[in-house]
N, C-alpha and C positions, 0 to 999 in steps of 0.2 A: 851377202846372204841371199840364198835362193828361197823364194816362197813357193811351196808346193800348191798346186791347184787340183782338187779332186778328193774323193773320199779316201781316207786312210784306214780307219778301222771303225767297227760298230760301236755305238754308244746309245745312251738312253735319253728320253726327253719327256714331253708331255704335250699339253695343248693350251695355248693362249693365256699369257699372263703379262706382267709388267715388270719393270726394272726395280732395283732396290728403291724403297720409298714409294713404290706403286701399290695399288690395291685392285682387287677384283671382287665383284659381288658373286655370291654363291649362286651359280646357275644350274645346279643339279649335277647329275652324273655326266660323264663324258667318256668317249672311246679313246683312251690314251694308250699309245703303243708302249710295250715294255722297254726297259732301259737298254736292252741289247739289240734292238731292231733298227737303230738309226745309223746311217753313214753320213760322213761329213765332207764338206769341201771348203777350201779357203778362198776368201775374197780379199785381195790386197786393197786396203783403204788409203794408206798414206805411208810414204817413205821419203828419205832414209832416216829421219830422226823425229819420229812422231809417236803419238799414243800415250803420252804421259798422263796418268790419272784419268783414263778414259771413263766416261759415263755413257750409258746406252739406254735408249727408250724406244718403244713402239709408237710410230707416228699415227695420227688418226687416219691417214690415207693408206695405211698398211705397210709403208716403207719403214726402214729402220734408221733412226737418227742417233748421232753421238757427238759429244763435245769432249775436247781434250786439249792439253798443252803441247806445243811444238816449239822447241828452242829455235831462235832465229840465228844463233851464232854471233849476235851483235850485243852491244851493251851501251849503257849511257852512264855518264859520270854522276856520282852522288857527292854532294858538297857537305853532307852531314858528318863526314869523317875528315880527319886531318892526318895525312893529305887526302884529297878526294880519291874515291875508289870507284871502280866500275860496278854497275848493277846489271845483271843479265836481262835481256829482253826475250819475252815469250809470246808467240802467237797463241791466241785461243781460237781453235778451229771448230767449225760445225761441219759435219759430214753427213750425207744421206745416201743410203744404199737401197736401190730398187730390187725387186725380185729377180730381174735378169742380170744382176750384178753390176749395173751401172752405178758409178760412184760420182757424186758431185761434192765439192768442198769449197768452203769460203771462210776467209779470216773474219772473225767477229770483231776482234780488236787486238792490239799488241800492248802488253803490260810489262813494266819493269818490276821484278820480284827478287827478294833475297833468296827465297826458296819456294818450292811448290808445296802448297798446303791445301789442296782440294779445290773443286769447283762443283757447282750444282747445275743440273740440266733437266729440263722438263718441257712438255708442250702445254700451252694454255687451252682454254675451252674452244678457241677458234682454230686450233690446229697449228698455231705458230710456235716455233721453238724459242726457248729463252735460256740464258746462262747467267748464273750468279757467280761472282768471283771477287777476288781482292784486286783492287786497282787504284786509280785516282792518283792523288798527289803524295809526295813525301810527307812524313810526320816530323815533329820537332827533333826526335832522336833516332829515327829509323829511316833507312833508305828504301827506295822502291815504293810501289803502291801500298797505301795504308788505309784505304776506304773500302767499304762493302758496296759493290756495284751490281747493277742488273741490266743485262742487254736483252732486248726483245726484237725479234725479226719482223720487219714490216714489209719485206719484199726481197727478191733475189739480191743477195749481197748487201742489203740495207738493214742496218740494226740501229735501234734507238737505245742509247745507253744513259742510264740515270744513276745518281748516287743515292743509295738507300740510307747510308749513314756515314759520317766522317769523324765521329767522336763516341765516347763511351758514356755520355750523359743520358742514361736511360734508367727508368725507375724499375725496381724489382717488383715481381708480382706476388712474392711470398713475404709475409711479415717478418719471419725469422731471418730472411736474407737482408731486409732493411736494417734490422738490428745488427747483423754481422757487418754489414757495410759501414755503419756508423762506428762500430768498434774498431774497424781498420781504417780510420781516418778518411772515410767517405770514398774508399778506393773504387767502388763500383761506378762512380760518377766521373772519374778523372781519366785523362789520357786521350790520345787521338789515333790509336792504331786498332782498327777493327777490320774484320773480314776474313781472317784465317778460317779454314775448314767450312767454306760456304756449302749450304745445301738448299735445294729449291723444290717446291711443289706448288700446285695451283688448286685453290678452292674456287671452282668455277673459273672465272677469268682473273681472280685476284691472286697475286703472287704471295706465297709464304716463304720467307727466306730465313734460314738459321745461319748463324755465324758466331765466331768467337771474338770477344773483346779482350785484347791482351794489353790494354792500358797504354803504357809508353813503349812497350814492345822491345825492351832490351835487357832489363834486369830479371834475374831469376824470380824475384817476387812478382813481377808482372805476369809470369806464366802460372805461378802457384796460386795466384788470386784472380785468374782469368774468369770472365763471365761468359755465359751462353745467352745470346740475345736473339730475338725473333722479330721479324716484320710480319705482322698478322693484322688483317683488317685495316691496313694502311697506317698502323701505329707500331713503333718499335717498343718492345718490352724486354725486360731482363728476366729470364726464366730460371737462371741458376747463377747466383752471385758469389764472388770472392772465394770460390772453392777449386779453381783450376779446371772447371768443366768445359764442355763444348768441343771435344776432339772427335772427329769422324761423325758428325751428326747426320741422321737420316730422318726424313719427315714423311709421315703418312697423314692423309686427309681422311677423317672418319666420315661416316654417312651423314652426320649432322653438320658437316662442313668445318669442324674444328680440327686442329692439328694434334698429332701425337709425335713427339720427338724422342728418338733414341740417341744417346751420345755417351762418350767415354770420358771419365775423369782419371788421370794418371797419378794423382797425388794422394798421399796418405790420409789426409783429413776427410776426403770423400771418395776414395778410390773405388773404381768399379764401373759398370755400365748402368746408366740411369735412363729411366723413361719419365718424360714430363709431358703431360697432356692437359687439354682443356675440355670441359663439358658444360652442361647447363648450370652446374653448381660451382664453377670456377676452375682454378688451376690445381693440379695434383702432381705428385712425383713419387717415385719409388726406385730403389736399387733392384735391378734385375739379375745382375751377375756380380759376385763379390770382388773385392780388390785383387787385381792381378795385372800384369803387363799385357796389353792388347796390341796386336800388330795392325797395320793398315789393312783393311777398313772394316766397317760393320755392314752386314746384310740385314735389311729390315723390310718386311713385306706383310701383306695380309690377304686373306681370302674370306670374304664375308666377315664374320666376327672373329675368325681365327687369325692370330698374329704370330709371326715367327721372327727369330733373331739368330743370325749366324756370326761367329767370331773365331779368331785365331790367336792364341797366346804364343808368342815366340819364346825362345830360350830364356829362362829366369831361375834356374836351379830348382825347378819344381817339376820333376818327371811325371807327376800325376796329372798335370794340366798342359804342359808345354808341347809345342810343335804338333798339335792335333787340331782337327776341325771340330768345332762344337756347335750345337744347336739347342735352342730352348724355345718352347711354344706356350702360347696362352690361348685358351678357347674363347676368351672374351676381350682380349686386349688389355686387361687389368690385373688378372690373377695369373701368375706365371708358374709353370711346372719346373721340374729339375732339369738342369742342363744335361745333355747326352752327347756322347762322342759319336761323330759321323764317320770319321776316318782317322786312324791312328798309325797307318803304315808309313814309316819314314818321317821326314819333316814335311808335313802336308797341311793344307788349308789356308795358305796365304791368299790375300786379296779376295776374301769370300764375297760372292754376289748371290743374293737370294731372290727367288721368285716362286710363285705358286702356279702349277699347271691348272687347266680348267676342271680337273677332277679334284682339286684342292690338295694335291700332294706338294709338299715343299721340295724344291730343287735348288741345289747350290752348285755354282761353278766356282772353281778355285784352282790355285797353282800348287802342284806338288814340287817342292824344292829338290828333294832327292828321295830315293826309295828305302833308305836305311836311317834309323835314328842314331844320331851321334851328337851328344851334348857338347863335345869338344869343338865343334865347328858350326857356323851358321852359313857356310858356303853351299851354294846349290850345285848340282851335278847336271850339266847339259846332256849327258847321256841317259840319265834315268829320271829327269824331271818331266813335266808336261802338264797340260790342261786336263783337269778331271771334272766330271759331273756326277753328283750324287742325287738320287731321287728316293724318297721314302714312300713305300707302300705300307706293307705290314712291318718291314724292316728297311734299313737303309741299304741301297745298292749303289756302289760307286764304280765308275768305269773310266779308264784312261781314254780321253777323246783324241788328243793330239800330242805327238812327241817327235820333233825333228832332232836327230842326233847332232850335237854341236851347237844347238840353238837353245837359249833360255826361253821356253815357251810359256809366257804368262806373268811377266813382270807386273802388269796390271790386268785385271779381269773384270768383265761386266757381262751379266746374263739378262736376257729377256726372252719371252715366248712370242713368236711372230704371229701374224694374222691367221695362219693355218694351225696354230697351236703347237708349233715345233720350236725347240730351243735354238737360240742363236747366241753366240758367245763372241764378244769383242775382247781382244787381248793384245798386249805388246810383246812382240818377239824381238829378242836381243841376241846379237852374235858379233864376233870379231871378224872384220873384213881384212884378211891378210893380203889382199891384192894391192893395198895402199902401203906407202912407206912414210912414217911408221904405220902399223896396223891401226885401224879405227873401229870404234864401236858403232854398230848400225842398229837403230831401233825402227821397227816397222809396226804399223797398226794393221792388224788382221782381224777379219770377221769370219767366224765359222758358221756356216749354214748347214742345216741337217735335213734329211729326208728319210722316210721309212723305206727300208730295203725289202 
């Protein structure tokens, strides 16, 4: 697969923001270029099999950092099955891209995993990158890593890795959850599989880590009664118990240093997108989006007091909601408005990533799977797919940023505004390499940089 370098077509942007889960104080007005005045160039970050579930952030020195999974092509044997079975090994990679396009990469660690279910990435107050992920040892009934881990960079290619938690013995913060837990045979305290869907933020230099507790990690009941747990202030707490919550969590740190967590619950008893947050009066939660199926992943960001949420519902026999990009906003972070459609052309809105530009406009980068709506198929069309960017002034304006014919542009997407206030988008490009026999799938991690034309 060839990676093009250079601007392909105009698009829009803004000025200086942060990745999903990031925040920016309201600094007043800003001179933000309109959405049609940007041109784009590609920077190849990693190849040939990289960029899985990439997360992107603006480093304090103005460079762009990202963390992602990269399959090693190797495996290790798991003895929890009879007969023993292989478990795939994945590198967790940290990459940094300078303004001149210089790319440096280092392997944080290598983990055995049954499947990929998210990682968290952020910089601490000292400007050091950190990654939250599922790793550690096998559990009693599950192969691969089953602990929630935190890796913090202490120098070039040097990472200190600690175990945040290795079991589900964590107390609920809500009294009604304690009662539910007791009613379900103390489910919220049992099991040794934690760490799916990790998310990370920093309150000063203290890590805040969200992750899912799936108890023993193999029965359907483990997932339907999953908990959402949080490391905050050096203590693990259970902020949503025995309801199957904690999928795709994103963390914001509010001005008072307390966390606000947005997450998805796929099950009937509490289905929908939920917000859980802490303030001086304790813990609170509310449903922001009603029950429906939600695709990978959530976009959650804030600008001053304004908070935004972006999400994509896949096909679910509900033409009124499915295969569209949606956005909902709160002026305070507590009272939410009605969801609005950002883009409804074709099957669009996959892997949404949200950030605010310095003028306070919400911007969402996402993948358009195809340019026509067809509920009979969920297949993407590499001829009409592509990376899109939507920015809202008085109305939403959405522009196709990049589309290489024959390439799936945007399997995973992440957005940030760089130090000059221009949007940068990391994404995975996927194509079939027919020069090999048999043909092989090639995944490349690409960073799109923009400038005003």
